[in-house]
Phi, psi and omega in degrees: 000325184291336187276355189293324177297316178302318182289322185294315180298322179296312172303319181291326176293319181294319181294320176294319177301319181294314179302323181288315185296321181284320184283337184293315179297327178294339175269325188277314186271118185301318181289322173299319176299311182299319172298318182291323180289322182277325187228010180290345178293337175299313179285329178295315179292320183295317178296318182295317181296308181299314181301310183293324173290321181297331191287308174293332176297323179295337172282328184263351181239079183296156179271130183289138185235147174266117187252121179288118182258315183223138179297331180273349180253160177290154182293149177270131183254124185224152179276099181232136171083187180280145174280093187300310186296320182288324177296320175287315172301321177292324174300318182289324177292320179299318180291320177296313182289319175294332172282345179260358173284331174282124178280142182281155177285154174290147186287336177269356181259134176230159182302321173226155186284144176291144176300145182282134175250123185258126179260141173256000000 
């Protein structure tokens, strides 16, 4: 139980590095950035659908675990519990897809105009 936060932080770090490595060329290369802005919603919808389908599938497709029955006998392999790898991967895909479906505001547009400052 004590190792779960450490493993979670390692998995989150790996996901952040992966997102940085994939996302950096989309920001730096003009052709890729233009393609992502105009047609990137296709990947966002695909990632969101695959991720949202994968989460319930992780509950119905459990991960096989070795259960020691007797020290003299070989271990029993049974399908017990949640498929953690499939669930975490699906959550990352769903989060990535859903977060990219929302279009960002333009930098020069604001919801309301800023108040004018008058100097005297």
